[in-house]
Backbone of each chain as nested JSON, in Angstrom:
{
  "chains": [
    {"id": "A", "residues": [
      {"number": 1, "name": "MET", "atoms": {"N": [-19.815, -18.264, 17.669], "CA": [-18.467, -18.094, 17.116], "C": [-18.237, -19.092, 15.989]}},
      {"number": 2, "name": "SER", "atoms": {"N": [-17.658, -18.633, 14.89], "CA": [-17.451, -19.503, 13.739], "C": [-16.233, -20.405, 13.956]}},
      {"number": 3, "name": "GLU", "atoms": {"N": [-16.221, -21.501, 13.252], "CA": [-15.166, -22.491, 13.422], "C": [-13.807, -21.96, 12.953]}},
      {"number": 4, "name": "GLN", "atoms": {"N": [-12.793, -22.288, 13.725], "CA": [-11.441, -21.853, 13.403], "C": [-10.672, -22.948, 12.68]}},
      {"number": 5, "name": "SER", "atoms": {"N": [-9.932, -22.55, 11.656], "CA": [-9.034, -23.478, 10.993], "C": [-7.599, -23.002, 11.183]}},
      {"number": 6, "name": "HIS", "atoms": {"N": [-6.697, -23.943, 11.024], "CA": [-5.269, -23.625, 11.103], "C": [-4.637, -23.981, 9.756]}},
      {"number": 7, "name": "TYR", "atoms": {"N": [-4.141, -22.957, 9.051], "CA": [-3.493, -23.179, 7.769], "C": [-2.019, -22.811, 7.894]}},
      {"number": 8, "name": "GLN", "atoms": {"N": [-1.206, -23.537, 7.14], "CA": [0.215, -23.193, 7.12], "C": [0.675, -23.024, 5.669]}},
      {"number": 9, "name": "TYR", "atoms": {"N": [1.307, -21.902, 5.401], "CA": [1.791, -21.584, 4.057], "C": [3.314, -21.466, 4.092]}},
      {"number": 10, "name": "ASN", "atoms": {"N": [3.94, -21.974, 3.043], "CA": [5.386, -21.81, 2.904], "C": [5.629, -20.619, 1.997]}},
      {"number": 11, "name": "VAL", "atoms": {"N": [6.223, -19.592, 2.562], "CA": [6.366, -18.32, 1.863], "C": [7.827, -17.882, 1.85]}},
      {"number": 12, "name": "SER", "atoms": {"N": [8.315, -17.453, 0.687], "CA": [9.695, -16.963, 0.581], "C": [9.796, -15.574, 1.205]}},
      {"number": 13, "name": "MET", "atoms": {"N": [10.521, -15.484, 2.302], "CA": [10.704, -14.205, 2.996], "C": [12.174, -14.081, 3.34]}},
      {"number": 14, "name": "SER", "atoms": {"N": [12.803, -12.956, 2.946], "CA": [14.246, -12.881, 3.136], "C": [14.712, -12.03, 4.307]}},
      {"number": 15, "name": "CYS", "atoms": {"N": [13.847, -11.23, 4.892], "CA": [14.247, -10.436, 6.057], "C": [13.033, -10.167, 6.926]}},
      {"number": 16, "name": "SER", "atoms": {"N": [13.269, -9.548, 8.075], "CA": [12.152, -9.286, 8.982], "C": [11.182, -8.26, 8.392]}},
      {"number": 17, "name": "GLY", "atoms": {"N": [11.668, -7.447, 7.454], "CA": [10.775, -6.515, 6.743], "C": [9.759, -7.284, 5.92]}},
      {"number": 18, "name": "CYS", "atoms": {"N": [10.219, -8.336, 5.282], "CA": [9.354, -9.22, 4.494], "C": [8.295, -9.875, 5.38]}},
      {"number": 19, "name": "SER", "atoms": {"N": [8.747, -10.481, 6.47], "CA": [7.807, -11.206, 7.326], "C": [6.848, -10.242, 8.029]}},
      {"number": 20, "name": "ASN", "atoms": {"N": [7.328, -9.067, 8.395], "CA": [6.446, -8.068, 9.004], "C": [5.342, -7.63, 8.05]}},
      {"number": 21, "name": "SER", "atoms": {"N": [5.675, -7.535, 6.767], "CA": [4.678, -7.136, 5.771], "C": [3.555, -8.158, 5.682]}},
      {"number": 22, "name": "VAL", "atoms": {"N": [3.94, -9.421, 5.668], "CA": [2.94, -10.491, 5.59], "C": [2.068, -10.472, 6.848]}},
      {"number": 23, "name": "SER", "atoms": {"N": [2.716, -10.336, 7.979], "CA": [1.998, -10.284, 9.246], "C": [0.996, -9.127, 9.285]}},
      {"number": 24, "name": "LYS", "atoms": {"N": [1.451, -7.975, 8.839], "CA": [0.626, -6.762, 8.86], "C": [-0.631, -6.922, 7.998]}},
      {"number": 25, "name": "VAL", "atoms": {"N": [-0.447, -7.49, 6.813], "CA": [-1.562, -7.671, 5.886], "C": [-2.596, -8.643, 6.467]}},
      {"number": 26, "name": "LEU", "atoms": {"N": [-2.114, -9.714, 7.082], "CA": [-3.036, -10.715, 7.636], "C": [-3.742, -10.191, 8.886]}},
      {"number": 27, "name": "LYS", "atoms": {"N": [-3.048, -9.381, 9.659], "CA": [-3.656, -8.853, 10.885], "C": [-4.74, -7.806, 10.588]}},
      {"number": 28, "name": "ARG", "atoms": {"N": [-4.715, -7.288, 9.37], "CA": [-5.807, -6.389, 8.963], "C": [-7.131, -7.144, 8.875]}},
      {"number": 29, "name": "LEU", "atoms": {"N": [-7.064, -8.471, 8.82], "CA": [-8.275, -9.296, 8.714], "C": [-8.85, -9.667, 10.086]}},
      {"number": 30, "name": "GLU", "atoms": {"N": [-8.235, -9.196, 11.169], "CA": [-8.794, -9.434, 12.5], "C": [-10.191, -8.825, 12.558]}},
      {"number": 31, "name": "PRO", "atoms": {"N": [-11.16, -9.436, 13.259], "CA": [-11.054, -10.63, 14.096], "C": [-11.248, -11.952, 13.335]}},
      {"number": 32, "name": "ALA", "atoms": {"N": [-11.478, -11.888, 12.018], "CA": [-11.663, -13.138, 11.264], "C": [-10.373, -13.951, 11.246]}},
      {"number": 33, "name": "VAL", "atoms": {"N": [-9.253, -13.272, 11.376], "CA": [-7.97, -13.95, 11.61], "C": [-7.66, -13.748, 13.087]}},
      {"number": 34, "name": "SER", "atoms": {"N": [-7.523, -14.845, 13.838], "CA": [-7.336, -14.7, 15.285], "C": [-5.876, -14.733, 15.699]}},
      {"number": 35, "name": "LYS", "atoms": {"N": [-5.035, -15.389, 14.868], "CA": [-3.629, -15.485, 15.244], "C": [-2.77, -15.693, 14.003]}},
      {"number": 36, "name": "VAL", "atoms": {"N": [-1.615, -15.048, 13.977], "CA": [-0.649, -15.215, 12.889], "C": [0.715, -15.5, 13.508]}},
      {"number": 37, "name": "ASP", "atoms": {"N": [1.307, -16.619, 13.125], "CA": [2.658, -16.957, 13.592], "C": [3.558, -17.081, 12.381]}},
      {"number": 38, "name": "ILE", "atoms": {"N": [4.61, -16.268, 12.341], "CA": [5.512, -16.322, 11.198], "C": [6.903, -16.71, 11.65]}},
      {"number": 39, "name": "SER", "atoms": {"N": [7.491, -17.669, 10.952], "CA": [8.878, -18.034, 11.211], "C": [9.701, -17.732, 9.968]}},
      {"number": 40, "name": "LEU", "atoms": {"N": [10.583, -16.764, 10.137], "CA": [11.481, -16.389, 9.041], "C": [12.472, -17.539, 8.798]}},
      {"number": 41, "name": "GLU", "atoms": {"N": [12.898, -18.177, 9.854], "CA": [13.848, -19.282, 9.761], "C": [13.249, -20.455, 8.966]}},
      {"number": 42, "name": "ASP", "atoms": {"N": [12.01, -20.798, 9.305], "CA": [11.366, -21.941, 8.639], "C": [10.633, -21.538, 7.363]}},
      {"number": 43, "name": "GLN", "atoms": {"N": [10.52, -20.216, 7.125], "CA": [9.797, -19.712, 5.939], "C": [8.336, -20.149, 5.961]}},
      {"number": 44, "name": "THR", "atoms": {"N": [7.753, -20.116, 7.159], "CA": [6.356, -20.531, 7.298], "C": [5.484, -19.42, 7.873]}},
      {"number": 45, "name": "VAL", "atoms": {"N": [4.228, -19.439, 7.434], "CA": [3.21, -18.512, 7.931], "C": [2.046, -19.358, 8.425]}},
      {"number": 46, "name": "ASP", "atoms": {"N": [1.817, -19.357, 9.727], "CA": [0.699, -20.101, 10.32], "C": [-0.432, -19.138, 10.623]}},
      {"number": 47, "name": "VAL", "atoms": {"N": [-1.616, -19.497, 10.159], "CA": [-2.767, -18.606, 10.313], "C": [-3.931, -19.357, 10.953]}},
      {"number": 48, "name": "PHE", "atoms": {"N": [-4.497, -18.772, 11.996], "CA": [-5.665, -19.336, 12.674], "C": [-6.833, -18.419, 12.343]}},
      {"number": 49, "name": "THR", "atoms": {"N": [-7.834, -18.976, 11.658], "CA": [-8.857, -18.106, 11.092], "C": [-10.179, -18.81, 10.837]}},
      {"number": 50, "name": "SER", "atoms": {"N": [-11.23, -18.03, 10.725], "CA": [-12.539, -18.556, 10.319], "C": [-12.712, -18.419, 8.799]}},
      {"number": 51, "name": "LEU", "atoms": {"N": [-11.747, -17.814, 8.124], "CA": [-11.847, -17.585, 6.677], "C": [-11.365, -18.813, 5.889]}},
      {"number": 52, "name": "PRO", "atoms": {"N": [-11.787, -18.928, 4.613], "CA": [-11.344, -20.064, 3.8], "C": [-9.844, -19.995, 3.476]}},
      {"number": 53, "name": "TYR", "atoms": {"N": [-9.3, -21.15, 3.214], "CA": [-7.893, -21.301, 2.829], "C": [-7.507, -20.367, 1.682]}},
      {"number": 54, "name": "GLU", "atoms": {"N": [-8.354, -20.338, 0.643], "CA": [-8.062, -19.558, -0.565], "C": [-8.033, -18.05, -0.301]}},
      {"number": 55, "name": "THR", "atoms": {"N": [-8.874, -17.596, 0.593], "CA": [-8.932, -16.163, 0.925], "C": [-7.612, -15.704, 1.522]}},
      {"number": 56, "name": "ILE", "atoms": {"N": [-7.083, -16.52, 2.423], "CA": [-5.803, -16.197, 3.057], "C": [-4.669, -16.283, 2.027]}},
      {"number": 57, "name": "LEU", "atoms": {"N": [-4.725, -17.307, 1.196], "CA": [-3.705, -17.492, 0.157], "C": [-3.633, -16.271, -0.766]}},
      {"number": 58, "name": "GLU", "atoms": {"N": [-4.797, -15.808, -1.213], "CA": [-4.835, -14.642, -2.109], "C": [-4.26, -13.407, -1.433]}},
      {"number": 59, "name": "LYS", "atoms": {"N": [-4.589, -13.249, -0.161], "CA": [-4.106, -12.099, 0.608], "C": [-2.576, -12.127, 0.702]}},
      {"number": 60, "name": "ILE", "atoms": {"N": [-2.015, -13.286, 0.922], "CA": [-0.549, -13.4, 1.004], "C": [0.062, -13.114, -0.368]}},
      {"number": 61, "name": "LYS", "atoms": {"N": [-0.569, -13.632, -1.421], "CA": [-0.031, -13.417, -2.772], "C": [-0.006, -11.935, -3.132]}},
      {"number": 62, "name": "LYS", "atoms": {"N": [-0.975, -11.185, -2.621], "CA": [-1.022, -9.745, -2.919], "C": [0.117, -8.963, -2.275]}},
      {"number": 63, "name": "THR", "atoms": {"N": [0.844, -9.592, -1.353], "CA": [2.013, -8.919, -0.787], "C": [3.184, -8.982, -1.765]}},
      {"number": 64, "name": "GLY", "atoms": {"N": [3.052, -9.831, -2.817], "CA": [4.14, -9.976, -3.782], "C": [5.133, -11.066, -3.407]}},
      {"number": 65, "name": "LYS", "atoms": {"N": [4.891, -11.714, -2.27], "CA": [5.758, -12.816, -1.84], "C": [5.368, -14.08, -2.602]}},
      {"number": 66, "name": "THR", "atoms": {"N": [6.333, -14.951, -2.813], "CA": [6.062, -16.223, -3.476], "C": [5.591, -17.25, -2.445]}},
      {"number": 67, "name": "VAL", "atoms": {"N": [4.411, -17.811, -2.707], "CA": [3.883, -18.862, -1.836], "C": [4.206, -20.199, -2.503]}},
      {"number": 68, "name": "ASN", "atoms": {"N": [5.077, -20.979, -1.864], "CA": [5.549, -22.232, -2.451], "C": [4.58, -23.381, -2.239]}},
      {"number": 69, "name": "SER", "atoms": {"N": [3.915, -23.394, -1.105], "CA": [2.929, -24.435, -0.834], "C": [2.092, -24.008, 0.362]}},
      {"number": 70, "name": "GLY", "atoms": {"N": [1.096, -24.813, 0.672], "CA": [0.241, -24.507, 1.811], "C": [-0.592, -25.715, 2.134]}},
      {"number": 71, "name": "LYS", "atoms": {"N": [-1.045, -25.796, 3.404], "CA": [-1.88, -26.935, 3.804], "C": [-2.736, -26.571, 5.007]}},
      {"number": 72, "name": "LYS", "atoms": {"N": [-3.743, -27.399, 5.202], "CA": [-4.609, -27.267, 6.387], "C": [-4.031, -28.186, 7.452]}},
      {"number": 73, "name": "LEU", "atoms": {"N": [-3.892, -27.695, 8.667], "CA": [-3.341, -28.552, 9.737], "C": [-4.441, -28.974, 10.69]}}
    ]},
    {"id": "B", "residues": [
      {"number": 1, "name": "MET", "atoms": {"N": [-3.704, 5.914, -27.232], "CA": [-2.979, 5.561, -26.01], "C": [-3.312, 6.562, -24.901]}},
      {"number": 2, "name": "SER", "atoms": {"N": [-3.571, 6.043, -23.722], "CA": [-3.978, 6.923, -22.629], "C": [-2.779, 7.645, -22.04]}},
      {"number": 3, "name": "GLU", "atoms": {"N": [-3.054, 8.743, -21.408], "CA": [-1.983, 9.587, -20.888], "C": [-1.206, 8.915, -19.746]}},
      {"number": 4, "name": "GLN", "atoms": {"N": [0.089, 9.055, -19.78], "CA": [0.953, 8.468, -18.761], "C": [1.288, 9.487, -17.686]}},
      {"number": 5, "name": "SER", "atoms": {"N": [1.238, 9.041, -16.448], "CA": [1.697, 9.877, -15.342], "C": [2.891, 9.216, -14.676]}},
      {"number": 6, "name": "HIS", "atoms": {"N": [3.655, 10.056, -13.998], "CA": [4.808, 9.562, -13.243], "C": [4.579, 9.894, -11.773]}},
      {"number": 7, "name": "TYR", "atoms": {"N": [4.461, 8.839, -10.969], "CA": [4.266, 9.023, -9.532], "C": [5.473, 8.475, -8.797]}},
      {"number": 8, "name": "GLN", "atoms": {"N": [5.795, 9.12, -7.674], "CA": [6.881, 8.608, -6.838], "C": [6.383, 8.441, -5.4]}},
      {"number": 9, "name": "TYR", "atoms": {"N": [6.594, 7.241, -4.874], "CA": [6.169, 6.926, -3.514], "C": [7.391, 6.622, -2.66]}},
      {"number": 10, "name": "ASN", "atoms": {"N": [7.371, 7.095, -1.425], "CA": [8.439, 6.746, -0.48], "C": [7.95, 5.572, 0.357]}},
      {"number": 11, "name": "VAL", "atoms": {"N": [8.632, 4.453, 0.194], "CA": [8.178, 3.199, 0.793], "C": [9.291, 2.593, 1.638]}},
      {"number": 12, "name": "SER", "atoms": {"N": [8.955, 2.155, 2.846], "CA": [9.949, 1.499, 3.705], "C": [10.211, 0.086, 3.2]}},
      {"number": 13, "name": "MET", "atoms": {"N": [11.428, -0.134, 2.711], "CA": [11.824, -1.457, 2.216], "C": [13.19, -1.761, 2.793]}},
      {"number": 14, "name": "SER", "atoms": {"N": [13.33, -2.932, 3.43], "CA": [14.594, -3.209, 4.116], "C": [15.537, -4.154, 3.389]}},
      {"number": 15, "name": "CYS", "atoms": {"N": [15.078, -4.855, 2.371], "CA": [15.981, -5.749, 1.636], "C": [15.491, -5.891, 0.199]}},
      {"number": 16, "name": "SER", "atoms": {"N": [16.264, -6.59, -0.62], "CA": [15.845, -6.75, -2.017], "C": [14.595, -7.631, -2.125]}},
      {"number": 17, "name": "GLY", "atoms": {"N": [14.354, -8.455, -1.12], "CA": [13.112, -9.242, -1.11], "C": [11.906, -8.321, -0.996]}},
      {"number": 18, "name": "CYS", "atoms": {"N": [12.047, -7.307, -0.167], "CA": [10.99, -6.3, 0.013], "C": [10.74, -5.543, -1.287]}},
      {"number": 19, "name": "SER", "atoms": {"N": [11.799, -5.049, -1.907], "CA": [11.629, -4.247, -3.123], "C": [11.146, -5.116, -4.286]}},
      {"number": 20, "name": "ASN", "atoms": {"N": [11.605, -6.359, -4.344], "CA": [11.114, -7.258, -5.394], "C": [9.611, -7.514, -5.269]}},
      {"number": 21, "name": "SER", "atoms": {"N": [9.14, -7.619, -4.047], "CA": [7.71, -7.838, -3.826], "C": [6.892, -6.678, -4.364]}},
      {"number": 22, "name": "VAL", "atoms": {"N": [7.344, -5.469, -4.077], "CA": [6.627, -4.28, -4.54], "C": [6.641, -4.236, -6.069]}},
      {"number": 23, "name": "SER", "atoms": {"N": [7.804, -4.504, -6.639], "CA": [7.952, -4.517, -8.09], "C": [7.011, -5.533, -8.741]}},
      {"number": 24, "name": "LYS", "atoms": {"N": [6.988, -6.707, -8.183], "CA": [6.175, -7.808, -8.718], "C": [4.686, -7.45, -8.736]}},
      {"number": 25, "name": "VAL", "atoms": {"N": [4.226, -6.879, -7.639], "CA": [2.811, -6.517, -7.522], "C": [2.439, -5.441, -8.545]}},
      {"number": 26, "name": "LEU", "atoms": {"N": [3.331, -4.477, -8.722], "CA": [3.03, -3.389, -9.669], "C": [3.103, -3.868, -11.115]}},
      {"number": 27, "name": "LYS", "atoms": {"N": [4.016, -4.778, -11.388], "CA": [4.16, -5.284, -12.753], "C": [2.993, -6.169, -13.178]}},
      {"number": 28, "name": "ARG", "atoms": {"N": [2.228, -6.639, -12.211], "CA": [0.996, -7.375, -12.54], "C": [-0.013, -6.448, -13.207]}},
      {"number": 29, "name": "LEU", "atoms": {"N": [0.184, -5.155, -13.065], "CA": [-0.743, -4.175, -13.641], "C": [-0.382, -3.79, -15.071]}},
      {"number": 30, "name": "GLU", "atoms": {"N": [0.671, -4.362, -15.626], "CA": [1.021, -4.118, -17.033], "C": [-0.14, -4.569, -17.916]}},
      {"number": 31, "name": "PRO", "atoms": {"N": [-0.43, -3.87, -18.996], "CA": [0.286, -2.727, -19.559], "C": [-0.15, -1.359, -19.013]}},
      {"number": 32, "name": "ALA", "atoms": {"N": [-1.098, -1.355, -18.066], "CA": [-1.534, -0.06, -17.524], "C": [-0.4, 0.611, -16.732]}},
      {"number": 33, "name": "VAL", "atoms": {"N": [0.498, -0.216, -16.22], "CA": [1.74, 0.294, -15.647], "C": [2.825, -0.001, -16.676]}},
      {"number": 34, "name": "SER", "atoms": {"N": [3.492, 1.035, -17.15], "CA": [4.47, 0.81, -18.219], "C": [5.898, 0.65, -17.708]}},
      {"number": 35, "name": "LYS", "atoms": {"N": [6.168, 1.216, -16.534], "CA": [7.531, 1.129, -16.008], "C": [7.528, 1.28, -14.49]}},
      {"number": 36, "name": "VAL", "atoms": {"N": [8.378, 0.501, -13.837], "CA": [8.538, 0.584, -12.381], "C": [10.026, 0.672, -12.077]}},
      {"number": 37, "name": "ASP", "atoms": {"N": [10.429, 1.713, -11.389], "CA": [11.829, 1.862, -10.968], "C": [11.86, 1.91, -9.439]}},
      {"number": 38, "name": "ILE", "atoms": {"N": [12.592, 0.991, -8.846], "CA": [12.656, 0.974, -7.39], "C": [14.086, 1.164, -6.931]}},
      {"number": 39, "name": "SER", "atoms": {"N": [14.275, 2.068, -5.982], "CA": [15.587, 2.253, -5.367], "C": [15.498, 1.888, -3.895]}},
      {"number": 40, "name": "LEU", "atoms": {"N": [16.174, 0.816, -3.565], "CA": [16.218, 0.373, -2.17], "C": [17.004, 1.397, -1.346]}},
      {"number": 41, "name": "GLU", "atoms": {"N": [18.047, 1.916, -1.949], "CA": [18.897, 2.902, -1.266], "C": [18.11, 4.181, -0.925]}},
      {"number": 42, "name": "ASP", "atoms": {"N": [17.343, 4.659, -1.899], "CA": [16.583, 5.902, -1.685], "C": [15.207, 5.651, -1.075]}},
      {"number": 43, "name": "GLN", "atoms": {"N": [14.815, 4.377, -1.005], "CA": [13.484, 3.996, -0.494], "C": [12.373, 4.63, -1.342]}},
      {"number": 44, "name": "THR", "atoms": {"N": [12.587, 4.61, -2.643], "CA": [11.6, 5.192, -3.549], "C": [11.086, 4.177, -4.561]}},
      {"number": 45, "name": "VAL", "atoms": {"N": [9.834, 4.37, -4.945], "CA": [9.184, 3.565, -5.98], "C": [8.632, 4.536, -7.024]}},
      {"number": 46, "name": "ASP", "atoms": {"N": [9.21, 4.488, -8.226], "CA": [8.754, 5.349, -9.311], "C": [7.882, 4.537, -10.263]}},
      {"number": 47, "name": "VAL", "atoms": {"N": [6.707, 5.044, -10.553], "CA": [5.753, 4.306, -11.383], "C": [5.275, 5.174, -12.534]}},
      {"number": 48, "name": "PHE", "atoms": {"N": [5.36, 4.632, -13.728], "CA": [4.871, 5.299, -14.935], "C": [3.629, 4.554, -15.378]}},
      {"number": 49, "name": "THR", "atoms": {"N": [2.494, 5.228, -15.368], "CA": [1.225, 4.519, -15.536], "C": [0.102, 5.414, -16.064]}},
      {"number": 50, "name": "SER", "atoms": {"N": [-0.899, 4.762, -16.621], "CA": [-2.119, 5.465, -17.024], "C": [-3.17, 5.411, -15.905]}},
      {"number": 51, "name": "LEU", "atoms": {"N": [-2.841, 4.707, -14.82], "CA": [-3.785, 4.551, -13.698], "C": [-3.697, 5.733, -12.734]}},
      {"number": 52, "name": "PRO", "atoms": {"N": [-4.753, 5.929, -11.936], "CA": [-4.738, 7.037, -10.971], "C": [-3.742, 6.802, -9.83]}},
      {"number": 53, "name": "TYR", "atoms": {"N": [-3.29, 7.897, -9.262], "CA": [-2.368, 7.884, -8.118], "C": [-2.841, 6.964, -6.999]}},
      {"number": 54, "name": "GLU", "atoms": {"N": [-4.125, 7.078, -6.655], "CA": [-4.686, 6.311, -5.542], "C": [-4.694, 4.804, -5.798]}},
      {"number": 55, "name": "THR", "atoms": {"N": [-4.902, 4.422, -7.04], "CA": [-4.939, 3.0, -7.394], "C": [-3.587, 2.355, -7.127]}},
      {"number": 56, "name": "ILE", "atoms": {"N": [-2.54, 3.052, -7.53], "CA": [-1.176, 2.554, -7.308], "C": [-0.85, 2.546, -5.814]}},
      {"number": 57, "name": "LEU", "atoms": {"N": [-1.252, 3.599, -5.138], "CA": [-1.015, 3.697, -3.687], "C": [-1.646, 2.523, -2.941]}},
      {"number": 58, "name": "GLU", "atoms": {"N": [-2.895, 2.229, -3.274], "CA": [-3.59, 1.119, -2.611], "C": [-2.889, -0.21, -2.885]}},
      {"number": 59, "name": "LYS", "atoms": {"N": [-2.427, -0.377, -4.11], "CA": [-1.737, -1.606, -4.496], "C": [-0.451, -1.787, -3.676]}},
      {"number": 60, "name": "ILE", "atoms": {"N": [0.275, -0.696, -3.512], "CA": [1.514, -0.773, -2.71], "C": [1.176, -1.079, -1.25]}},
      {"number": 61, "name": "LYS", "atoms": {"N": [0.12, -0.444, -0.741], "CA": [-0.254, -0.675, 0.663], "C": [-0.623, -2.13, 0.915]}},
      {"number": 62, "name": "LYS", "atoms": {"N": [-1.196, -2.777, -0.093], "CA": [-1.582, -4.186, 0.07], "C": [-0.393, -5.133, 0.18]}},
      {"number": 63, "name": "THR", "atoms": {"N": [0.802, -4.635, -0.142], "CA": [1.992, -5.467, 0.059], "C": [2.365, -5.513, 1.543]}},
      {"number": 64, "name": "GLY", "atoms": {"N": [1.763, -4.628, 2.342], "CA": [2.089, -4.58, 3.767], "C": [3.242, -3.647, 4.074]}},
      {"number": 65, "name": "LYS", "atoms": {"N": [3.787, -3.019, 3.019], "CA": [4.863, -2.046, 3.23], "C": [4.263, -0.712, 3.674]}},
      {"number": 66, "name": "THR", "atoms": {"N": [5.035, 0.033, 4.431], "CA": [4.589, 1.351, 4.872], "C": [4.926, 2.389, 3.813]}},
      {"number": 67, "name": "VAL", "atoms": {"N": [3.894, 3.108, 3.365], "CA": [4.1, 4.184, 2.398], "C": [4.149, 5.491, 3.177]}},
      {"number": 68, "name": "ASN", "atoms": {"N": [5.328, 6.134, 3.176], "CA": [5.522, 7.329, 3.991], "C": [5.008, 8.589, 3.309]}},
      {"number": 69, "name": "SER", "atoms": {"N": [5.114, 8.627, 1.988], "CA": [4.607, 9.774, 1.244], "C": [4.571, 9.409, -0.226]}},
      {"number": 70, "name": "GLY", "atoms": {"N": [4.036, 10.334, -1.014], "CA": [3.966, 10.103, -2.451], "C": [3.644, 11.406, -3.158]}},
      {"number": 71, "name": "LYS", "atoms": {"N": [3.998, 11.464, -4.44], "CA": [3.721, 12.687, -5.189], "C": [3.686, 12.392, -6.683]}},
      {"number": 72, "name": "LYS", "atoms": {"N": [3.064, 13.324, -7.413], "CA": [3.052, 13.252, -8.87], "C": [4.245, 14.066, -9.358]}},
      {"number": 73, "name": "LEU", "atoms": {"N": [4.991, 13.52, -10.277], "CA": [6.177, 14.253, -10.776], "C": [5.896, 14.808, -12.167]}}
    ]}
  ]
}
Protein backbone atom coordinates (compact mmCIF):
# COMPACT_ATOMS: atom_id res chain seq x y z
CA MET A 1 0.00 0.00 0.00
CA SER A 2 1.34 3.43 -0.93
CA GLU A 3 1.92 6.12 1.65
CA GLN A 4 -1.00 8.36 2.54
CA SER A 5 -0.75 12.11 2.88
CA HIS A 6 -3.21 14.54 4.38
CA TYR A 7 -3.64 17.83 2.52
CA GLN A 8 -5.91 20.70 3.42
CA TYR A 9 -7.08 23.29 0.89
CA ASN A 10 -8.97 26.50 1.55
CA VAL A 11 -11.64 26.70 -1.10
CA SER A 12 -14.37 29.30 -1.66
CA MET A 13 -17.67 27.40 -1.54
CA SER A 14 -20.97 29.19 -1.07
CA CYS A 15 -23.54 26.39 -0.76
CA SER A 16 -23.84 22.65 -0.34
CA GLY A 17 -24.07 22.36 -4.14
CA CYS A 18 -20.59 23.86 -4.33
CA SER A 19 -19.12 21.57 -1.70
CA ASN A 20 -20.85 18.51 -3.16
CA SER A 21 -19.27 19.25 -6.53
CA VAL A 22 -15.79 19.34 -5.04
CA SER A 23 -16.46 16.16 -3.11
CA LYS A 24 -17.79 14.37 -6.18
CA VAL A 25 -14.77 15.27 -8.32
CA LEU A 26 -12.29 14.12 -5.67
CA LYS A 27 -14.15 10.88 -4.98
CA ARG A 28 -13.76 9.98 -8.64
CA LEU A 29 -10.08 9.49 -7.76
CA GLU A 30 -10.84 6.62 -5.35
CA PRO A 31 -9.03 4.45 -4.31
CA ALA A 32 -6.04 6.80 -4.73
CA VAL A 33 -8.07 9.25 -2.65
CA SER A 34 -9.15 7.40 0.49
CA LYS A 35 -11.09 10.11 2.30
CA VAL A 36 -12.52 13.57 1.63
CA ASP A 37 -13.78 15.83 4.42
CA ILE A 38 -15.36 19.11 3.43
CA SER A 39 -16.47 21.87 5.77
CA LEU A 40 -18.63 24.51 4.17
CA GLU A 41 -18.50 26.51 7.40
CA ASP A 42 -14.69 26.53 7.54
CA GLN A 43 -14.29 26.62 3.73
CA THR A 44 -11.86 23.71 3.95
CA VAL A 45 -11.32 20.56 1.91
CA ASP A 46 -9.32 17.81 3.65
CA VAL A 47 -8.01 15.06 1.42
CA PHE A 48 -6.33 11.80 2.44
CA THR A 49 -4.52 10.39 -0.55
CA SER A 50 -1.51 8.66 -2.07
CA LEU A 51 -1.47 11.28 -4.87
CA PRO A 52 0.77 14.38 -4.95
CA TYR A 53 -0.40 17.71 -3.54
CA GLU A 54 -0.39 19.34 -7.00
CA THR A 55 -2.56 16.64 -8.57
CA ILE A 56 -5.30 17.24 -6.03
CA LEU A 57 -4.92 21.01 -6.34
CA GLU A 58 -5.36 20.88 -10.13
CA LYS A 59 -8.42 18.67 -9.76
CA ILE A 60 -10.05 21.15 -7.38
CA LYS A 61 -9.19 24.07 -9.67
CA LYS A 62 -10.95 22.31 -12.56
CA THR A 63 -14.21 22.57 -10.62
CA GLY A 64 -13.98 26.35 -11.14
CA LYS A 65 -13.76 27.01 -7.40
CA THR A 66 -11.16 29.45 -6.12
CA VAL A 67 -8.44 27.78 -4.06
CA ASN A 68 -7.10 30.39 -1.64
CA SER A 69 -4.37 28.30 -0.04
CA GLY A 70 -3.36 24.77 0.80
CA LYS A 71 -0.94 22.82 2.97
CA LYS A 72 0.29 19.39 3.92
CA LEU A 73 -0.75 18.35 7.43
CA MET B 1 -12.64 31.75 -38.62
CA SER B 2 -13.95 28.34 -37.65
CA GLU B 3 -17.63 27.58 -37.56
CA GLN B 4 -19.52 28.42 -34.37
CA SER B 5 -22.04 26.11 -32.79
CA HIS B 6 -24.58 26.81 -30.09
CA TYR B 7 -25.02 24.10 -27.48
CA GLN B 8 -27.35 24.11 -24.50
CA TYR B 9 -26.79 21.93 -21.45
CA ASN B 10 -29.15 21.40 -18.52
CA VAL B 11 -26.99 21.53 -15.42
CA SER B 12 -27.95 21.26 -11.75
CA MET B 13 -26.75 24.47 -10.11
CA SER B 14 -28.02 25.56 -6.71
CA CYS B 15 -26.46 29.00 -6.17
CA SER B 16 -24.54 31.73 -7.96
CA GLY B 17 -21.32 30.14 -6.68
CA CYS B 18 -22.23 27.02 -8.64
CA SER B 19 -23.05 28.91 -11.85
CA ASN B 20 -19.96 31.11 -11.53
CA SER B 21 -17.79 28.01 -11.32
CA VAL B 22 -19.23 26.62 -14.53
CA SER B 23 -18.84 29.98 -16.25
CA LYS B 24 -15.24 30.33 -15.11
CA VAL B 25 -14.23 26.89 -16.37
CA LEU B 26 -15.80 27.47 -19.78
CA LYS B 27 -14.31 30.94 -20.16
CA ARG B 28 -10.85 29.41 -19.75
CA LEU B 29 -11.50 27.97 -23.22
CA GLU B 30 -11.64 31.42 -24.87
CA PRO B 31 -11.29 32.21 -27.72
CA ALA B 32 -12.51 28.75 -28.79
CA VAL B 33 -15.53 29.49 -26.62
CA SER B 34 -16.89 32.86 -27.69
CA LYS B 35 -19.85 33.25 -25.36
CA VAL B 36 -21.30 31.61 -22.25
CA ASP B 37 -24.81 32.38 -21.00
CA ILE B 38 -25.90 30.77 -17.76
CA SER B 39 -29.36 30.88 -16.23
CA LEU B 40 -29.53 29.73 -12.65
CA GLU B 41 -33.31 30.03 -12.78
CA ASP B 42 -33.65 27.82 -15.87
CA GLN B 43 -30.67 25.61 -14.92
CA THR B 44 -29.25 26.07 -18.39
CA VAL B 45 -25.77 26.69 -19.77
CA ASP B 46 -25.62 28.09 -23.31
CA VAL B 47 -22.26 27.89 -25.05
CA PHE B 48 -21.21 29.41 -28.36
CA THR B 49 -18.06 27.69 -29.53
CA SER B 50 -15.99 26.21 -32.33
CA LEU B 51 -15.31 23.16 -30.12
CA PRO B 52 -17.21 19.86 -30.31
CA TYR B 53 -20.27 19.18 -28.15
CA GLU B 54 -18.47 16.43 -26.23
CA THR B 55 -15.49 18.61 -25.34
CA ILE B 56 -17.73 21.16 -23.66
CA LEU B 57 -19.76 18.42 -21.97
CA GLU B 58 -16.64 16.85 -20.46
CA LYS B 59 -15.45 20.24 -19.24
CA ILE B 60 -18.75 20.87 -17.46
CA LYS B 61 -18.70 17.39 -15.93
CA LYS B 62 -15.26 18.08 -14.47
CA THR B 63 -16.79 20.84 -12.36
CA GLY B 64 -18.62 18.08 -10.47
CA LYS B 65 -22.01 19.43 -11.52
CA THR B 66 -24.63 17.01 -12.78
CA VAL B 67 -25.43 17.45 -16.47
CA ASN B 68 -29.00 16.26 -16.99
CA SER B 69 -29.16 16.73 -20.75
CA GLY B 70 -27.79 18.72 -23.63
CA LYS B 71 -28.50 19.58 -27.24
CA LYS B 72 -27.27 21.47 -30.28
CA LEU B 73 -29.43 24.48 -31.09
